[in-house]
C-alpha positions as CSV (number, residue, x, y, z in Angstrom):
1,M,-32.3,42.0,-50.7
2,K,-32.0,45.3,-48.9
3,N,-32.9,45.3,-45.3
4,H,-33.8,48.3,-43.4
5,C,-34.6,47.3,-40.2
6,T,-33.4,44.5,-37.4
7,Y,-36.0,42.2,-35.7
8,I,-37.0,41.5,-32.6
9,I,-38.2,38.4,-31.5
10,S,-39.6,37.1,-28.3
11,E,-38.6,33.7,-26.5
12,P,-41.9,31.9,-25.3
13,P,-42.4,32.4,-21.7
14,Q,-40.8,30.1,-19.5
15,T,-43.9,29.2,-18.0
16,P,-45.9,27.5,-20.0
17,W,-48.1,30.0,-22.6
18,W,-51.4,30.6,-21.4
19,G,-50.9,27.8,-18.6
20,H,-53.7,28.8,-16.9
21,G,-56.0,29.1,-19.9
22,M,-55.8,31.4,-22.9
23,I,-58.1,35.2,-21.3
24,P,-60.1,36.1,-24.5
25,M,-59.2,39.8,-25.5
26,E,-62.0,41.9,-27.3
27,G,-63.1,41.8,-30.6
28,N,-59.9,38.4,-31.0
29,H,-62.4,36.1,-32.6
30,A,-59.4,33.8,-31.9
31,M,-59.2,33.9,-28.3
32,E,-63.0,34.0,-28.1
33,L,-62.7,31.1,-29.5
34,N,-60.0,30.0,-27.0
35,A,-61.5,31.0,-24.2
36,N,-60.2,29.3,-21.3
37,K,-58.3,26.0,-23.2
38,R,-54.8,26.0,-22.6
39,P,-52.6,25.2,-25.6
40,D,-49.5,22.7,-26.5
41,N,-46.4,25.1,-25.5
42,D,-44.2,22.4,-26.6
43,K,-46.0,22.9,-29.6
44,L,-45.3,27.0,-29.4
45,E,-42.0,26.7,-28.5
46,Q,-41.7,24.2,-31.9
47,E,-43.5,27.2,-33.8
48,L,-41.5,29.9,-32.1
49,A,-38.0,27.8,-33.5
50,A,-39.0,27.3,-36.6
51,C,-39.9,31.4,-37.3
52,R,-36.5,32.0,-35.8
53,T,-35.0,30.0,-38.8
54,L,-36.7,30.8,-41.3
55,Y,-35.6,34.4,-40.3
56,E,-31.8,33.0,-40.3
57,E,-32.9,31.3,-43.6
58,S,-34.0,34.3,-45.7
59,G,-31.0,36.0,-44.2
60,V,-32.2,38.7,-42.0
61,R,-30.9,39.7,-38.4
62,Y,-32.6,39.3,-35.8
63,L,-32.3,39.8,-32.3
64,L,-34.1,37.4,-29.6
65,K,-35.2,39.1,-26.8
66,P,-35.9,36.7,-23.1
67,F,-39.4,36.6,-22.4
68,S,-39.4,39.8,-19.5
69,P,-40.0,37.7,-15.6
70,I,-42.8,40.6,-15.5
71,L,-44.6,39.7,-18.1
72,D,-44.6,36.0,-16.9
73,A,-45.4,36.7,-13.3
74,L,-48.0,39.0,-14.6
75,Y,-49.4,36.3,-16.8
76,R,-49.0,38.8,-19.9
77,H,-48.8,35.9,-22.4
78,D,-49.5,37.9,-25.5
79,G,-45.9,39.6,-24.3
80,V,-44.5,36.9,-27.1
81,F,-46.5,39.2,-30.1
82,C,-43.6,41.7,-29.3
83,T,-45.4,43.8,-32.5
84,D,-48.5,44.9,-30.3
85,A,-46.3,47.1,-28.2
86,M,-44.8,49.7,-30.3
87,V,-45.5,50.9,-33.7
88,T,-41.6,51.8,-35.2
89,T,-40.9,54.3,-37.6
90,Q,-38.9,56.8,-38.8
91,G,-38.6,60.0,-37.5
92,K,-38.8,63.4,-39.5
93,S,-34.8,63.6,-38.4
94,G,-33.4,60.4,-40.2
95,S,-33.6,58.8,-36.8
96,P,-35.7,55.6,-34.6
97,L,-38.7,56.7,-33.3
98,A,-40.9,54.2,-31.2
99,F,-44.4,54.6,-30.2
100,K,-45.6,53.0,-27.0
101,S,-48.7,51.2,-27.4
102,N,-51.7,52.6,-25.4
103,F,-53.4,49.5,-25.6
104,S,-57.8,49.2,-25.5
105,A,-57.1,46.1,-23.8
106,H,-55.2,47.5,-20.7
107,F,-54.5,44.0,-19.3
108,R,-51.6,44.6,-22.0
109,Q,-50.5,47.5,-21.0
110,P,-47.7,46.1,-19.3
111,E,-46.6,44.8,-22.0
112,A,-45.9,47.9,-23.5
113,E,-44.2,49.2,-20.9
114,S,-41.7,46.2,-20.7
115,L,-40.5,46.8,-24.3
116,E,-40.3,50.6,-23.2
117,R,-37.6,49.3,-21.0
118,F,-35.7,47.3,-23.9
119,M,-36.2,50.5,-26.5
120,K,-34.4,53.1,-24.3
121,L,-32.1,50.3,-23.3
122,Q,-31.2,50.7,-27.2
123,S,-31.1,55.2,-27.4
124,I,-34.8,55.0,-29.2
125,R,-36.0,57.6,-28.4
126,T,-39.8,56.5,-26.7
127,I,-42.6,58.4,-27.1
128,T,-46.1,57.9,-24.7
129,L,-48.9,59.6,-26.4
130,E,-52.1,60.9,-24.2
131,S,-54.4,58.9,-22.7
132,E,-57.5,59.2,-25.5
133,Q,-54.7,58.4,-28.5
134,K,-54.8,55.0,-28.3
135,L,-52.8,52.6,-30.4
136,E,-51.6,48.4,-30.2
137,G,-48.6,48.0,-33.2
138,G,-50.9,45.2,-34.2
139,D,-53.1,48.6,-35.7
140,A,-50.5,49.7,-37.7
141,H,-48.0,48.9,-41.3
142,Y,-45.1,51.0,-41.7
143,T,-42.8,50.8,-44.4
144,P,-39.2,52.1,-43.6
145,Y,-37.9,52.6,-47.6
146,D,-41.4,54.4,-49.0
147,H,-42.5,55.7,-45.9
148,L,-46.0,54.7,-45.8
149,Y,-48.8,54.3,-43.0
150,I,-51.3,51.6,-42.9
151,G,-53.7,51.9,-40.1
152,G,-57.0,50.5,-38.6
153,L,-59.4,51.7,-36.2
154,F,-60.8,48.5,-34.5
155,R,-58.4,49.3,-31.3
156,A,-56.5,51.7,-32.2
157,N,-58.0,55.6,-32.7
158,E,-57.5,58.2,-35.4
159,R,-55.7,60.8,-32.7
160,G,-53.9,57.8,-32.0
161,H,-52.3,57.5,-34.9
162,Q,-52.1,61.5,-36.0
163,A,-49.6,61.4,-33.0
164,V,-47.7,59.0,-34.7
165,I,-48.1,60.2,-38.7
166,E,-47.0,63.8,-37.5
167,Q,-43.7,63.1,-35.8
168,S,-42.6,60.4,-38.3
169,D,-41.5,60.8,-42.2
170,V,-44.7,59.7,-43.5
171,T,-45.5,59.5,-47.4
172,D,-48.5,58.5,-47.5
173,V,-51.3,57.5,-45.1
174,A,-54.9,55.5,-45.1
175,L,-56.9,54.6,-42.1
176,L,-59.3,51.7,-42.3
177,K,-62.3,50.5,-40.4
178,T,-62.3,46.4,-40.5
179,E,-63.5,43.8,-38.5
180,G,-59.6,42.8,-37.5
181,F,-59.0,43.5,-34.1
182,H,-55.7,44.9,-35.6
183,V,-55.0,45.3,-39.3
184,D,-52.5,43.0,-39.6
185,T,-55.0,40.4,-39.3
186,V,-56.8,41.5,-42.7
187,L,-54.2,42.8,-44.8
188,V,-49.9,43.0,-45.5
189,P,-48.2,44.9,-47.5
190,A,-45.7,43.3,-50.4
191,L,-42.5,45.1,-51.4
192,D,-40.3,44.5,-54.4
193,V,-36.6,43.5,-53.6
194,R,-35.5,47.2,-52.8
195,G,-38.4,47.8,-49.7
196,K,-41.0,49.5,-52.3
197,L,-44.7,48.8,-52.4
198,K,-45.5,45.9,-54.4
199,A,-49.0,44.9,-53.8
200,I,-50.9,45.2,-50.9
201,I,-52.8,41.8,-49.9
202,A,-56.3,42.1,-48.0
203,C,-59.5,40.7,-47.2
204,R,-62.3,42.9,-48.9
205,Q,-64.8,41.0,-46.8
206,A,-63.1,42.0,-43.4
207,I,-62.4,46.2,-44.6
208,E,-65.3,48.3,-44.3
209,R,-66.5,49.5,-48.0
210,A,-65.8,53.6,-47.7
211,S,-62.2,51.9,-45.8
212,W,-61.8,49.4,-48.9
213,D,-62.4,52.7,-51.3
214,I,-59.6,54.5,-49.3
215,L,-57.8,51.2,-49.7
216,N,-57.7,51.3,-53.7
217,A,-56.6,54.7,-53.9
218,F,-54.1,54.8,-51.7
219,A,-52.7,52.1,-53.3
220,A,-53.0,53.1,-57.3
221,R,-51.4,56.8,-55.7
222,N,-47.8,54.3,-54.8
223,S,-48.4,52.1,-58.0
224,A,-48.7,49.1,-55.5
225,E,-51.7,45.8,-56.8
226,L,-54.1,45.9,-54.4
227,L,-55.4,42.1,-54.1
228,D,-58.4,40.5,-52.6
229,I,-58.3,37.8,-50.6
230,A,-61.2,35.3,-48.8
231,P,-61.5,35.8,-44.9
232,I,-60.1,32.4,-44.6
233,D,-56.5,32.9,-45.4
234,S,-57.8,36.6,-42.7
235,I,-59.9,36.4,-39.6
236,G,-62.3,34.2,-40.9
237,S,-66.0,35.2,-41.8
238,G,-68.8,35.8,-39.8
239,E,-70.9,32.7,-40.9
240,Q,-69.1,30.5,-39.7
241,H,-67.9,32.4,-36.5
242,Y,-64.8,33.0,-37.7
243,S,-63.5,29.4,-36.9
244,D,-62.0,29.1,-40.3
245,G,-59.9,32.1,-40.0
246,Q,-55.9,31.0,-40.9
247,Y,-54.2,34.5,-40.1
248,A,-52.1,33.6,-43.3
249,V,-51.7,37.2,-44.4
250,N,-50.7,38.0,-40.8
251,C,-46.8,38.1,-42.7
252,M,-43.5,40.3,-42.2
253,P,-43.1,41.6,-45.1
254,L,-39.2,42.3,-46.5
255,P,-38.0,43.1,-49.2
256,G,-39.1,40.9,-51.9
257,V,-40.2,38.4,-49.9
258,L,-43.1,37.4,-47.6
259,L,-42.6,35.5,-44.4
260,G,-46.2,33.5,-42.8
261,N,-47.7,30.6,-41.3
262,G,-48.7,28.9,-44.1
263,S,-50.1,29.8,-48.2
264,F,-52.5,32.2,-49.1
265,Q,-55.9,29.3,-50.3
266,T,-57.1,32.5,-52.7
267,P,-57.1,31.0,-55.6
268,G,-54.6,33.6,-57.7
269,I,-53.0,34.8,-55.1
270,E,-49.4,32.4,-54.8
271,D,-49.4,33.0,-58.8
272,R,-49.6,36.6,-59.0
273,L,-46.6,37.1,-56.0
274,K,-44.3,35.1,-57.9
275,E,-45.1,36.8,-61.0
276,L,-44.5,40.3,-59.2
277,G,-41.3,39.0,-58.0
278,I,-42.1,38.6,-54.2
279,E,-41.2,35.4,-52.4
280,H,-43.9,33.6,-50.2
281,Q,-42.7,31.9,-47.3
282,C,-44.4,29.9,-44.7
283,S,-43.9,27.8,-41.4
284,P,-47.0,26.3,-39.7
285,M,-48.2,28.3,-36.6
286,P,-51.1,26.9,-35.4
287,E,-50.4,27.5,-32.0
288,C,-49.9,31.4,-32.4
289,A,-52.8,31.3,-34.3
290,K,-55.2,30.5,-31.0
291,S,-54.3,33.9,-29.8
292,G,-54.9,35.2,-33.1
293,G,-50.8,36.3,-34.3
294,A,-48.8,34.4,-36.9
295,F,-45.2,36.0,-38.0
296,H,-46.1,39.5,-37.9
297,C,-47.3,39.6,-34.6
298,L,-44.5,38.0,-33.1
299,T,-42.0,40.2,-34.8
300,Q,-41.0,44.3,-33.9
301,Q,-38.9,45.7,-36.6
302,I,-37.0,48.6,-35.9
303,P,-34.8,50.3,-38.1
304,V,-31.5,50.7,-36.4
305,H,-29.2,47.6,-35.3
306,H,-27.8,47.5,-32.1
307,P,-25.3,44.7,-29.6
308,Q,-26.3,41.7,-28.2
309,E,-25.5,43.1,-24.4
310,V,-28.6,45.3,-24.8
311,I,-30.1,41.6,-23.4
312,T,-28.4,41.9,-20.6
313,W,-29.1,45.3,-18.9
314,Y,-33.0,44.6,-20.2
315,M,-33.3,41.2,-18.1
316,I,-31.8,42.5,-15.1
317,G,-33.8,45.6,-15.1
318,E,-37.2,43.7,-15.8
319,A,-35.1,41.7,-12.2
320,S,-35.2,44.6,-10.5
321,E,-38.8,45.7,-11.3
322,L,-39.9,42.4,-10.7
323,F,-38.6,42.9,-7.1
324,K,-40.8,46.2,-7.0
325,L,-43.9,44.4,-8.1
326,L,-43.3,41.9,-5.5
327,Q,-42.5,44.7,-2.8
328,H,-46.0,46.3,-4.1
329,P,-48.1,43.7,-5.8
330,P,-51.9,44.6,-7.3
331,L,-54.0,45.4,-5.7
332,D,-56.9,43.7,-8.0
333,P,-57.3,40.5,-6.2
334,V,-57.5,39.3,-9.8
335,E,-54.1,40.2,-10.4
336,R,-53.4,38.4,-7.4
337,D,-54.5,35.2,-8.0
338,L,-52.6,34.9,-10.9
339,M,-50.1,36.4,-9.7
340,R,-50.1,33.3,-6.8
341,K,-50.8,31.0,-10.0
342,Q,-47.2,31.8,-11.8
343,L,-44.6,33.1,-8.8
344,P,-44.0,29.2,-8.3
345,L,-43.8,27.8,-11.8
346,M,-41.2,31.0,-12.9
347,Q,-37.7,29.4,-12.5
348,L,-36.0,32.8,-10.9
349,N,-31.9,30.9,-10.8
350,Q,-31.8,31.3,-14.6
351,L,-31.8,35.2,-14.6
352,H,-27.8,34.2,-13.7
353,Q,-27.1,33.5,-16.9
354,F,-27.9,37.3,-17.6
355,G,-25.6,38.6,-15.4
356,L,-27.8,38.5,-12.3
357,D,-25.5,37.3,-9.5
358,A,-26.6,34.8,-6.2
359,K,-27.1,37.5,-4.0
360,A,-29.6,39.2,-6.4
361,I,-31.1,36.4,-7.0
362,A,-32.0,34.6,-3.8
363,I,-32.8,37.9,-2.7
364,L,-35.7,37.6,-5.5
365,E,-36.5,34.4,-4.6
366,Q,-36.8,35.8,-0.5
367,A,-39.1,38.1,-2.0
368,R,-41.4,35.6,-3.8
369,E,-41.7,33.1,-0.8
370,V,-43.1,36.8,0.8
371,F,-45.5,37.5,-1.3
372,L,-46.9,33.5,-0.8
373,S,-47.1,33.8,2.8
374,L,-48.7,37.0,2.4
375,T,-51.9,36.2,-0.1
């Protein structure tokens, strides 16, 4: 397997994932179905551990990124889905580029700010889009070997995608209108052992007719099969209020391998993948699916590899950002209320493992107490 990328995977939050109830995002049917519910945090941690094990067994190198204390304090627990905060590509010069997501779901924008700081520590050029250029990492698939780009137009818009395409090494493009809040909930490219596009697995019922025609032509131009899956393997069916969606299509495509949360239930798909020489490895992720995500959502791909020391730099920087947040908290009373709930649950002394000394931790703890006493 020729691997063209390193992969970033997030650790779970220090506090219980959506421990005060899940906050639904626009168009995310899974979150709407699970609004205000509290997922099983222990099971989430087990799912993320199994995700890492599957990567290790596949011979894939990854960088395990601690969950940002800023995102924990702000209750931005969708931050475990690393891919959503950035679109990473190869620039025209051959160097990696990271396009910071400009979320339509504004609640999630702190995730992009946090991952931007992480990317900059790795000397990856990070690009901020104009306000009207909407972009979210889950709304894009970029194949690092043959530089193909598939974008969704539910939360992202054409101007956002064009900003990426114009500055990146892109050989062909398909921009699609879908019912999925992100394009990675309705399709996945499958790669051969070289990393070249071999097939596209997509849910026709969740893609507008004109966009399906665009995708079909895109697949034909790139000598790839287009495999149609039933809604159950995607976001589910509107007739079932999307409660039947299993998100099996939310796979991480690796050369010759798809990593996902379960086998495709659409007849013939698993057999055809085997015939195409693509191995489909699975680990169940029912807790992640409650937020509408699985392997692709959990994984950010970057076309470089940097040492583990960047984790230390990142977490020291995030601790500094947390101190600034405590000094200048949000004006929105809802935001402040979430912080009041989250901060007492956070064990700030655990930051010592990332190089923060006792004095710095004590200053953070004091700032937390001041915030809690004044609000």
